[in-house]
C-alpha positions in Angstrom: 36.2 15.5 9.8 33.0 17.5 10.7 31.8 17.1 7.1 32.2 13.3 7.3 30.2 13.2 10.6 27.5 15.4 9.2 27.2 13.2 6.1 27.0 10.0 8.2 24.4 11.6 10.5 22.2 12.8 7.6 21.9 9.3 6.0 19.9 7.7 8.8 17.5 10.7 8.7 17.0 10.3 5.0 16.4 6.6 5.4 14.0 7.4 8.2 12.0 9.8 6.1 11.8 7.3 3.2 10.7 4.6 5.6 7.9 6.8 6.9 6.8 7.6 3.3 6.8 3.9 2.3 4.8 3.0 5.4 2.3 5.8 4.8 2.0 4.7 1.2 0.9 1.2 2.0 -1.0 2.0 5.1 -3.0 5.1 4.2 -2.4 6.4 0.7 -3.0 3.1 -1.2 -6.1 2.2 0.8 -7.5 5.7 0.2 -6.9 5.3 -3.5 -8.6 1.9 -3.5 -11.6 3.5 -1.7 -12.0 6.2 -4.3 -11.5 3.7 -7.1 -14.4 1.7 -5.7 -16.5 4.8 -5.5 -15.7 5.6 -9.1 -16.6 2.1 -10.1 -20.0 2.5 -8.5 -20.5 5.7 -10.4 -19.5 3.9 -13.7 -16.9 6.6 -14.5 -14.5 4.8 -16.9 -15.4 1.2 -17.2 -12.6 -1.3 -17.4 -9.9 1.4 -17.0 -10.9 1.8 -13.4 -10.7 -2.0 -12.9 -7.2 -2.0 -14.2 -6.2 0.9 -12.0 -7.9 -0.7 -9.0 -5.9 -3.9 -9.4 -2.7 -2.1 -10.3 -3.0 -0.3 -6.9 -3.5 -3.6 -5.2 -0.3 -4.9 -6.8 1.5 -1.7 -5.9 0.5 -2.1 -2.3 1.7 -5.6 -2.2 5.1 -4.6 -3.7 5.3 -1.6 -1.4 4.8 -3.7 1.7 7.4 -6.2 0.5 9.9 -3.3 0.0 9.0 -2.0 3.4 9.8 -5.4 5.0 12.9 -6.4 3.0 14.6 -3.0 2.4 13.4 -0.8 5.3 12.9 -3.5 7.9 9.2 -2.8 8.4 7.4 -3.4 11.7 4.2 -5.1 12.6 1.4 -3.4 14.5 3.1 -4.6 17.7 6.4 -2.9 16.8 8.1 -6.2 16.1 10.2 -6.7 13.0 7.9 -7.8 10.1 8.7 -11.0 8.3 7.8 -12.5 5.0 5.1 -14.5 6.9 3.6 -11.1 7.8 3.8 -10.0 4.2 2.1 -13.2 3.0 -0.7 -12.6 5.5 -1.0 -9.0 4.5 -1.1 -10.0 0.8 -3.8 -12.6 1.3 -5.9 -10.3 3.4 -5.5 -7.4 0.9 -6.5 -9.5 -2.1 -9.5 -11.0 -0.4 -10.8 -7.7 0.9 -10.1 -5.9 -2.3 -11.9 -8.6 -4.3 -14.9 -8.3 -2.0 -14.9 -4.5 -2.3 -14.5 -4.7 -6.1 -17.4 -7.2 -6.4 -19.6 -5.0 -4.1 -18.7 -1.9 -6.1 -19.7 -3.6 -9.4 -22.8 -5.0 -7.8 -23.8 -1.5 -6.7 -23.0 -0.1 -10.1 -25.4 -2.6 -11.7 -28.2 -1.8 -9.3 -27.8 2.0 -9.7 
């Protein structure tokens, strides 16, 4: 009986750790990668390959946020349950800001 209770108690902890990892991925890690990709684009490091990686990271962030909301019951900044409306707003904002950063990075690369 003790083993069953221990197994049941460990599952929420594992889900909690995975939830934290997912949230850190879309909140911090992904945005940091986008920042460095933009810097590398300015430095003209690898041409179109960096563009592909940049937009793949954007797509990965969108998917990660979706998984956070649908699977791990993600929260908003107000600690309220996030909905698909929040996901759509996040997706739109991420695409617009990413496009602006990408354009600025390419503009800076052409000037330098």
